The first five atom37 places (N, CA, C, CB, O) and aatype in JSON, in Angstrom:
{
  "aatype": [20, 20, 20, 20, 20, 20, 20, 20, 20, 20, 20, 20, 20, 20, 20, 20, 20, 20, 20, 20, 20, 20, 20, 20, 20, 20, 20, 20, 20, 20, 20, 20, 20, 20, 20, 20, 20, 20, 20, 20, 20, 20, 20, 20, 20, 20, 20, 20, 20, 20, 20, 20, 20, 20, 20, 20, 20, 20, 20, 20, 20, 20, 20, 20, 20, 20, 20, 20, 20, 20, 20, 20, 20, 20, 20, 20, 20, 20, 20, 20, 20, 20, 20, 20, 20, 20, 20, 20, 20, 20, 20, 20, 20, 20, 20, 20, 20, 20, 20, 20, 20, 20, 20, 20, 20],
  "atom_mask": [
    [1, 1, 1, 1, 1],
    [1, 1, 1, 1, 1],
    [1, 1, 1, 1, 1],
    [1, 1, 1, 1, 1],
    [1, 1, 1, 1, 1],
    [1, 1, 1, 1, 1],
    [1, 1, 1, 1, 1],
    [1, 1, 1, 1, 1],
    [1, 1, 1, 1, 1],
    [1, 1, 1, 1, 1],
    [1, 1, 1, 1, 1],
    [1, 1, 1, 1, 1],
    [1, 1, 1, 1, 1],
    [1, 1, 1, 1, 1],
    [1, 1, 1, 1, 1],
    [1, 1, 1, 1, 1],
    [1, 1, 1, 1, 1],
    [1, 1, 1, 1, 1],
    [1, 1, 1, 1, 1],
    [1, 1, 1, 1, 1],
    [1, 1, 1, 1, 1],
    [1, 1, 1, 1, 1],
    [1, 1, 1, 1, 1],
    [1, 1, 1, 1, 1],
    [1, 1, 1, 1, 1],
    [1, 1, 1, 1, 1],
    [1, 1, 1, 1, 1],
    [1, 1, 1, 1, 1],
    [1, 1, 1, 1, 1],
    [1, 1, 1, 1, 1],
    [1, 1, 1, 1, 1],
    [1, 1, 1, 1, 1],
    [1, 1, 1, 1, 1],
    [1, 1, 1, 1, 1],
    [1, 1, 1, 1, 1],
    [1, 1, 1, 1, 1],
    [1, 1, 1, 1, 1],
    [1, 1, 1, 1, 1],
    [1, 1, 1, 1, 1],
    [1, 1, 1, 1, 1],
    [1, 1, 1, 1, 1],
    [1, 1, 1, 1, 1],
    [1, 1, 1, 1, 1],
    [1, 1, 1, 1, 1],
    [1, 1, 1, 1, 1],
    [1, 1, 1, 1, 1],
    [1, 1, 1, 1, 1],
    [1, 1, 1, 1, 1],
    [1, 1, 1, 1, 1],
    [1, 1, 1, 1, 1],
    [1, 1, 1, 1, 1],
    [1, 1, 1, 1, 1],
    [1, 1, 1, 1, 1],
    [1, 1, 1, 1, 1],
    [1, 1, 1, 1, 1],
    [1, 1, 1, 1, 1],
    [1, 1, 1, 1, 1],
    [1, 1, 1, 1, 1],
    [1, 1, 1, 1, 1],
    [1, 1, 1, 1, 1],
    [1, 1, 1, 1, 1],
    [1, 1, 1, 1, 1],
    [1, 1, 1, 1, 1],
    [1, 1, 1, 1, 1],
    [1, 1, 1, 1, 1],
    [1, 1, 1, 1, 1],
    [1, 1, 1, 1, 1],
    [1, 1, 1, 1, 1],
    [1, 1, 1, 1, 1],
    [1, 1, 1, 1, 1],
    [1, 1, 1, 1, 1],
    [1, 1, 1, 1, 1],
    [1, 1, 1, 1, 1],
    [1, 1, 1, 1, 1],
    [1, 1, 1, 1, 1],
    [1, 1, 1, 1, 1],
    [1, 1, 1, 1, 1],
    [1, 1, 1, 1, 1],
    [1, 1, 1, 1, 1],
    [1, 1, 1, 1, 1],
    [1, 1, 1, 1, 1],
    [1, 1, 1, 1, 1],
    [1, 1, 1, 1, 1],
    [1, 1, 1, 1, 1],
    [1, 1, 1, 1, 1],
    [1, 1, 1, 1, 1],
    [1, 1, 1, 1, 1],
    [1, 1, 1, 1, 1],
    [1, 1, 1, 1, 1],
    [1, 1, 1, 1, 1],
    [1, 1, 1, 1, 1],
    [1, 1, 1, 1, 1],
    [1, 1, 1, 1, 1],
    [1, 1, 1, 1, 1],
    [1, 1, 1, 1, 1],
    [1, 1, 1, 1, 1],
    [1, 1, 1, 1, 1],
    [1, 1, 1, 1, 1],
    [1, 1, 1, 1, 1],
    [1, 1, 1, 1, 1],
    [1, 1, 1, 1, 1],
    [1, 1, 1, 1, 1],
    [1, 1, 1, 1, 1],
    [1, 1, 1, 1, 1],
    [1, 1, 1, 1, 1]
  ],
  "atom_positions": [
    [[39.12, 23.54, -27.69], [38.32, 23.32, -27.7], [37.02, 24.29, -28.84], [38.42, 23.2, -26.46], [36.9, 25.48, -28.56]],
    [[36.5, 23.97, -29.54], [35.69, 24.94, -30.28], [34.53, 25.06, -29.95], [35.61, 24.78, -31.48], [33.85, 24.2, -29.41]],
    [[34.09, 26.5, -30.35], [32.65, 27.49, -29.54], [31.78, 26.65, -28.98], [31.58, 28.45, -30.58], [31.49, 26.64, -27.79]],
    [[31.03, 25.43, -30.39], [29.84, 25.12, -30.43], [30.32, 23.93, -29.46], [29.11, 24.93, -31.89], [29.78, 24.04, -28.36]],
    [[31.03, 23.01, -29.54], [31.37, 22.52, -28.19], [31.32, 23.3, -26.88], [32.58, 22.11, -28.28], [30.45, 22.93, -26.1]],
    [[32.12, 24.33, -26.5], [32.07, 24.67, -25.05], [30.93, 25.43, -24.83], [33.26, 25.41, -24.54], [30.87, 26.02, -23.75]],
    [[29.92, 25.56, -25.67], [28.56, 26.22, -25.57], [27.58, 24.9, -25.15], [28.07, 27.04, -27.17], [26.79, 24.72, -24.22]],
    [[27.92, 24.26, -26.06], [27.29, 22.77, -25.67], [27.8, 22.14, -23.83], [28.11, 21.49, -27.12], [26.89, 21.62, -23.18]],
    [[29.04, 22.24, -23.26], [28.9, 21.99, -21.87], [28.68, 22.78, -21.51], [29.63, 21.57, -21.17], [28.71, 22.45, -20.33]],
    [[28.2, 24.59, -21.52], [28.0, 25.27, -20.55], [26.51, 25.25, -20.38], [28.61, 26.48, -20.67], [26.13, 25.92, -19.42]],
    [[25.45, 24.58, -21.17], [24.82, 24.59, -21.02], [24.61, 23.19, -20.83], [24.46, 25.29, -21.55], [23.4, 23.01, -20.73]],
    [[25.16, 22.27, -20.74], [24.84, 21.57, -20.05], [25.18, 21.86, -18.42], [25.26, 20.58, -20.63], [24.45, 21.15, -17.73]],
    [[25.67, 22.32, -17.98], [26.5, 22.96, -16.68], [25.34, 23.68, -15.76], [27.79, 24.26, -17.23], [25.23, 23.48, -14.55]],
    [[24.41, 24.65, -16.63], [23.5, 25.36, -16.56], [22.51, 24.52, -16.14], [23.31, 26.02, -17.61], [22.15, 24.87, -15.02]],
    [[21.86, 23.5, -16.58], [21.2, 22.53, -16.73], [21.15, 21.54, -15.41], [21.69, 22.0, -17.89], [20.29, 21.1, -14.64]],
    [[22.23, 21.49, -15.55], [22.75, 21.0, -13.68], [22.22, 21.44, -13.05], [23.99, 21.24, -12.94], [21.21, 21.03, -12.49]],
    [[22.97, 22.82, -12.92], [22.7, 23.57, -11.75], [21.44, 23.55, -11.7], [23.19, 24.85, -11.67], [21.07, 22.76, -10.82]],
    [[20.62, 24.03, -12.2], [19.67, 23.79, -12.48], [18.52, 22.9, -11.17], [20.08, 23.24, -13.67], [17.79, 23.12, -10.21]],
    [[19.16, 21.63, -12.16], [18.64, 20.36, -10.81], [18.78, 20.35, -9.52], [19.21, 19.16, -10.83], [18.12, 20.26, -8.48]],
    [[20.36, 20.52, -10.09], [20.57, 21.02, -8.04], [19.58, 21.47, -7.36], [21.56, 22.33, -7.59], [18.83, 21.03, -6.49]],
    [[19.82, 23.0, -8.27], [19.26, 23.94, -7.11], [17.02, 23.61, -7.2], [19.98, 26.2, -7.73], [16.22, 24.25, -6.52]],
    [[16.75, 22.86, -7.9], [15.37, 22.91, -8.27], [14.71, 21.28, -7.64], [15.29, 23.17, -10.16], [13.66, 20.92, -7.1]],
    [[16.15, 20.52, -8.12], [15.01, 18.95, -7.93], [15.92, 18.19, -6.58], [15.02, 17.47, -9.89], [15.56, 17.33, -5.78]],
    [[17.15, 18.88, -6.72], [17.91, 17.86, -5.46], [17.8, 18.44, -3.68], [19.89, 17.84, -5.9], [17.76, 17.9, -2.58]],
    [[17.79, 20.03, -4.31], [17.8, 20.93, -3.31], [16.5, 22.11, -3.45], [19.27, 21.55, -3.34], [16.73, 23.31, -3.61]],
    [[15.25, 21.59, -3.38], [14.69, 22.68, -3.54], [14.58, 23.68, -1.92], [13.3, 22.23, -4.26], [14.22, 24.83, -1.68]],
    [[15.16, 22.36, -0.93], [14.74, 23.06, 0.31], [15.94, 24.13, 0.66], [14.47, 21.93, 1.58], [15.86, 24.85, 1.66]],
    [[17.14, 24.18, -0.29], [17.72, 25.63, 0.29], [16.83, 26.92, 0.2], [19.06, 26.03, -0.53], [16.02, 27.01, -0.73]],
    [[16.88, 27.41, 0.66], [16.32, 29.44, 0.45], [16.82, 30.04, -0.37], [16.63, 30.6, 1.55], [18.03, 30.24, -0.31]],
    [[15.76, 30.72, -1.83], [16.32, 31.3, -2.04], [16.74, 32.99, -1.37], [15.98, 30.99, -2.94], [16.76, 33.97, -2.12]],
    [[17.0, 33.07, -0.08], [16.93, 34.06, 0.4], [18.51, 34.31, 1.19], [15.66, 34.02, 1.16], [19.08, 35.36, 1.5]],
    [[18.86, 33.03, 1.35], [20.23, 31.82, 1.86], [21.22, 31.55, 0.5], [19.42, 29.88, 2.41], [22.32, 31.2, 0.92]],
    [[21.21, 31.6, -0.78], [21.52, 31.55, -1.82], [21.92, 33.2, -1.93], [20.47, 30.85, -2.67], [23.1, 33.52, -2.06]],
    [[20.8, 34.29, -1.86], [21.09, 35.83, -2.31], [22.26, 36.2, -1.29], [19.6, 36.99, -2.14], [23.35, 36.66, -1.62]],
    [[21.78, 35.88, 0.25], [22.36, 35.87, 1.28], [24.44, 35.74, 0.81], [21.48, 34.51, 2.16], [25.35, 36.55, 0.64]],
    [[24.32, 34.5, 0.79], [25.75, 34.15, 0.61], [26.42, 33.86, -0.59], [25.98, 33.17, 1.26], [27.59, 33.51, -0.67]],
    [[25.69, 34.01, -1.45], [26.13, 33.73, -3.01], [26.41, 35.29, -3.92], [24.67, 32.75, -3.85], [27.37, 35.53, -4.65]],
    [[25.38, 36.08, -3.64], [25.05, 37.5, -4.48], [23.75, 36.45, -5.38], [26.82, 38.42, -5.74], [23.13, 37.24, -6.09]],
    [[23.26, 35.22, -5.55], [22.21, 34.56, -6.89], [21.52, 34.27, -5.86], [22.62, 33.17, -8.13], [21.87, 34.36, -4.69]],
    [[20.45, 33.89, -6.31], [18.86, 33.2, -6.6], [19.4, 32.75, -7.81], [17.25, 34.25, -6.74], [20.28, 32.88, -8.66]],
    [[17.74, 31.77, -7.18], [17.23, 30.91, -8.33], [16.26, 31.88, -9.23], [16.37, 29.52, -7.72], [15.85, 31.52, -10.33]],
    [[15.84, 33.51, -8.45], [15.8, 34.8, -9.55], [16.54, 35.58, -9.99], [15.2, 35.59, -9.36], [16.04, 36.54, -10.57]],
    [[17.61, 35.51, -9.91], [18.85, 35.46, -10.81], [18.88, 35.2, -11.95], [19.65, 34.77, -10.53], [18.95, 35.84, -13.0]],
    [[18.78, 33.65, -11.5], [19.63, 32.65, -12.48], [17.87, 33.26, -14.05], [19.79, 29.96, -11.46], [18.07, 33.89, -15.09]],
    [[16.8, 32.87, -13.66], [15.72, 32.64, -14.38], [16.06, 34.65, -15.24], [13.97, 32.1, -13.11], [15.7, 34.81, -16.41]],
    [[16.52, 35.53, -14.69], [16.4, 36.61, -15.6], [17.72, 36.86, -15.85], [15.65, 37.81, -15.13], [18.03, 37.59, -16.79]],
    [[18.58, 36.33, -15.13], [19.19, 36.03, -17.07], [19.7, 35.02, -17.93], [20.24, 36.69, -17.43], [20.7, 34.7, -18.58]],
    [[18.29, 34.61, -17.57], [17.84, 33.91, -18.72], [16.89, 34.5, -19.71], [17.29, 32.81, -18.3], [16.89, 34.32, -20.93]],
    [[16.08, 35.24, -19.0], [15.44, 36.48, -19.76], [15.79, 37.52, -20.45], [14.93, 37.05, -19.17], [15.25, 38.18, -21.34]],
    [[17.01, 37.56, -19.79], [17.99, 38.96, -20.8], [18.61, 38.2, -21.8], [19.49, 39.96, -19.89], [18.86, 38.72, -22.89]],
    [[18.82, 37.32, -21.64], [19.63, 36.18, -22.98], [19.15, 36.37, -24.01], [19.52, 34.58, -22.96], [19.63, 36.82, -25.05]],
    [[17.58, 35.84, -23.62], [16.57, 35.29, -24.51], [16.29, 36.65, -25.45], [15.13, 34.65, -23.62], [16.25, 36.6, -26.68]],
    [[16.12, 37.74, -24.76], [15.86, 39.33, -25.08], [17.09, 40.13, -25.86], [15.64, 40.13, -23.58], [17.06, 41.26, -26.35]],
    [[18.38, 38.97, -25.79], [19.41, 40.12, -25.87], [19.3, 39.94, -27.45], [21.12, 39.91, -25.03], [19.69, 40.8, -28.24]],
    [[18.58, 38.38, -27.93], [18.33, 37.7, -28.98], [16.91, 37.94, -29.38], [18.65, 36.36, -28.75], [16.27, 36.93, -29.09]],
    [[16.38, 38.58, -29.76], [15.31, 39.32, -30.05], [14.08, 38.78, -29.55], [15.24, 39.51, -31.36], [12.96, 39.28, -29.63]],
    [[14.49, 37.56, -28.95], [12.82, 37.14, -28.43], [12.55, 37.34, -27.19], [12.39, 35.67, -28.53], [13.31, 37.4, -26.23]],
    [[11.17, 37.48, -27.27], [10.65, 38.63, -25.84], [9.85, 37.6, -25.36], [9.6, 40.36, -26.13], [9.1, 36.66, -25.61]],
    [[10.8, 38.72, -23.97], [10.41, 36.78, -22.46], [10.08, 38.12, -21.72], [12.37, 35.08, -21.33], [10.71, 39.1, -22.12]],
    [[9.22, 38.3, -20.75], [9.08, 38.71, -19.56], [9.57, 37.58, -18.6], [7.72, 39.14, -19.37], [9.82, 36.39, -18.8]],
    [[9.64, 38.69, -17.01], [9.93, 38.08, -15.92], [9.29, 36.68, -15.98], [9.53, 38.89, -14.81], [9.85, 35.62, -16.28]],
    [[8.0, 36.89, -15.63], [7.26, 36.12, -15.53], [7.21, 34.49, -16.17], [6.5, 36.84, -15.81], [6.94, 33.4, -15.65]],
    [[7.55, 34.82, -17.33], [7.83, 33.68, -18.03], [9.06, 33.31, -17.91], [7.55, 33.75, -19.27], [9.12, 32.18, -17.44]],
    [[9.86, 33.68, -18.08], [11.4, 33.26, -17.85], [11.35, 32.3, -16.66], [12.46, 34.61, -17.49], [11.75, 31.13, -16.64]],
    [[10.61, 33.24, -15.34], [10.75, 32.18, -13.74], [10.03, 30.73, -13.66], [9.91, 33.04, -12.32], [10.33, 29.68, -13.07]],
    [[8.62, 31.25, -14.78], [7.79, 30.15, -14.82], [9.1, 28.58, -16.28], [5.7, 31.1, -15.64], [8.93, 27.43, -16.68]],
    [[9.91, 29.4, -16.4], [10.6, 27.71, -17.45], [11.41, 27.52, -16.68], [11.44, 27.66, -19.19], [11.59, 26.43, -16.13]],
    [[12.11, 28.62, -16.47], [12.88, 28.09, -15.02], [13.09, 27.03, -13.59], [12.75, 28.83, -14.55], [13.99, 26.32, -13.13]],
    [[11.35, 27.49, -13.14], [10.86, 26.7, -12.28], [10.32, 25.69, -12.02], [10.49, 26.99, -11.98], [10.24, 24.92, -11.07]],
    [[9.69, 25.9, -13.76], [8.86, 24.33, -14.28], [7.25, 24.68, -13.79], [9.6, 22.52, -13.19], [6.21, 24.03, -13.86]],
    [[7.5, 25.73, -13.37], [5.92, 26.17, -12.72], [5.89, 27.2, -12.14], [5.27, 25.34, -11.72], [6.87, 27.76, -11.65]],
    [[4.62, 27.64, -12.13], [4.3, 29.58, -11.8], [4.91, 29.71, -10.9], [2.79, 30.33, -11.39], [4.82, 28.79, -10.09]],
    [[5.88, 30.91, -10.51], [7.19, 31.15, -9.27], [6.04, 30.64, -7.5], [7.92, 33.74, -9.3], [6.23, 29.87, -6.56]],
    [[4.8, 31.71, -7.97], [3.71, 31.44, -6.82], [3.92, 30.49, -6.29], [2.42, 31.34, -7.09], [4.51, 30.59, -5.22]],
    [[3.54, 29.14, -6.78], [3.08, 27.5, -6.78], [4.44, 27.38, -6.12], [2.72, 26.45, -8.46], [4.39, 27.47, -4.9]],
    [[6.11, 27.13, -6.83], [6.77, 26.78, -6.34], [7.42, 27.66, -4.92], [7.34, 26.45, -7.29], [8.17, 27.02, -4.19]],
    [[7.06, 29.43, -4.5], [7.19, 29.86, -3.84], [6.65, 29.06, -2.73], [6.97, 30.82, -4.14], [7.46, 28.94, -1.82]],
    [[5.34, 28.4, -2.52], [4.48, 28.05, -1.58], [4.67, 26.68, -1.74], [3.11, 28.57, -1.7], [3.91, 26.52, -0.78]],
    [[4.91, 25.78, -1.98], [5.81, 24.48, -2.15], [6.89, 24.55, -1.42], [6.29, 24.2, -3.5], [6.95, 23.79, -0.45]],
    [[7.93, 25.41, -1.67], [9.38, 25.46, -1.1], [10.11, 26.29, -0.22], [10.05, 25.54, -1.92], [11.23, 26.12, 0.26]],
    [[9.06, 27.5, -0.04], [10.38, 28.38, 0.47], [9.31, 28.59, 2.22], [10.88, 30.43, -0.91], [8.42, 27.82, 2.57]],
    [[9.66, 29.53, 2.83], [9.42, 29.15, 4.13], [9.48, 31.06, 4.42], [10.75, 27.83, 4.96], [10.06, 31.71, 3.56]],
    [[9.02, 31.63, 5.31], [9.26, 32.51, 6.14], [10.52, 33.29, 6.22], [9.05, 31.99, 7.11], [11.09, 32.2, 6.16]],
    [[11.46, 34.12, 6.3], [12.68, 34.56, 6.42], [12.54, 35.61, 7.85], [13.15, 35.27, 4.93], [11.72, 36.46, 8.2]],
    [[13.37, 35.23, 8.25], [13.3, 35.8, 9.53], [13.6, 37.75, 8.87], [14.77, 34.87, 10.79], [13.7, 38.25, 7.75]],
    [[13.64, 38.36, 10.4], [14.11, 39.54, 10.36], [15.47, 39.46, 9.99], [13.9, 40.19, 11.48], [15.52, 40.34, 9.12]],
    [[16.53, 39.02, 10.07], [17.43, 39.86, 9.79], [17.84, 38.99, 8.79], [18.36, 40.35, 10.83], [18.96, 39.35, 8.42]],
    [[17.35, 37.72, 8.0], [17.89, 37.28, 6.69], [17.04, 38.31, 6.04], [17.7, 35.62, 6.2], [17.1, 38.26, 4.81]],
    [[16.12, 39.37, 6.61], [15.62, 40.07, 5.36], [16.52, 41.27, 5.08], [14.09, 40.57, 5.53], [16.84, 41.88, 4.06]],
    [[16.85, 41.36, 6.56], [18.24, 42.43, 6.4], [19.09, 42.32, 5.85], [18.91, 42.75, 7.22], [19.54, 43.29, 5.23]],
    [[19.72, 41.05, 5.82], [21.14, 40.67, 5.14], [20.86, 40.33, 3.74], [21.92, 39.38, 5.86], [21.84, 40.24, 2.99]],
    [[19.39, 40.08, 3.14], [18.54, 40.34, 1.68], [18.92, 41.98, 1.11], [16.54, 40.21, 2.02], [19.45, 42.27, 0.04]],
    [[18.5, 42.83, 2.12], [18.26, 43.76, 1.35], [19.95, 44.23, 0.76], [17.32, 44.87, 2.21], [20.25, 44.65, -0.36]],
    [[20.7, 44.05, 1.75], [22.1, 44.1, 1.61], [22.84, 43.69, 0.47], [22.56, 43.48, 2.5], [23.67, 44.34, -0.17]],
    [[22.35, 42.23, 0.25], [23.08, 41.35, -1.04], [22.28, 42.34, -2.57], [22.4, 39.07, -0.95], [22.86, 43.06, -3.38]],
    [[20.89, 42.0, -2.48], [20.46, 42.91, -3.54], [21.01, 44.05, -4.18], [19.54, 43.31, -3.22], [21.45, 44.21, -5.32]],
    [[20.86, 44.98, -2.97], [21.71, 46.07, -3.49], [22.89, 46.23, -4.02], [21.85, 46.7, -2.83], [22.92, 47.04, -4.94]],
    [[24.22, 45.52, -3.63], [25.41, 44.98, -3.72], [25.55, 44.26, -4.9], [25.68, 44.23, -2.67], [26.59, 44.3, -5.55]],
    [[24.1, 43.31, -5.4], [24.56, 42.03, -6.65], [23.58, 42.39, -7.38], [24.54, 40.19, -6.33], [24.02, 42.79, -8.45]],
    [[22.5, 42.46, -7.34], [21.7, 42.88, -8.33], [21.19, 44.74, -8.73], [20.53, 42.02, -7.92], [21.09, 45.34, -9.81]],
    [[21.06, 45.0, -7.85], [20.93, 46.88, -8.27], [22.04, 47.32, -8.81], [20.73, 48.02, -6.98], [21.76, 48.26, -9.55]],
    [[23.66, 47.02, -8.8], [24.58, 47.18, -9.22], [25.16, 46.82, -10.78], [25.02, 46.78, -8.37], [26.08, 47.15, -11.53]],
    [[23.85, 45.83, -10.75], [24.05, 45.25, -11.97], [23.11, 46.68, -13.4], [23.18, 43.32, -11.74], [23.29, 46.95, -14.59]],
    [[22.15, 47.18, -12.29], [21.37, 47.87, -13.22], [21.91, 49.48, -13.55], [19.9, 47.82, -12.63], [21.34, 50.4, -14.14]],
    [[23.12, 49.41, -12.98], [23.84, 51.39, -12.75], [24.48, 51.34, -14.02], [25.36, 51.94, -11.17], [25.11, 52.32, -14.44]]
  ]
}
């Protein structure tokens, strides 16, 4: 497989993952994704931003989230996210530290 075809297939898989998380399963909470998988929709939008920045395209966290979520993040959050229990929040602190903060070290 040539590089261009591989890139097209990878982009299609990313778009399908986004559709699954945003349209097919918006009920799945970001905190549950992070606690179980070590990433969430916000991570995907951050990775999008980082890839853009690496290519010289200036993009803020808020801009990347709006592109990924298809609307301002606060609006999507109000429509789809629920308050997390103290237990889930404690799990999140660990998952965030192990999966997000370690990337910044």
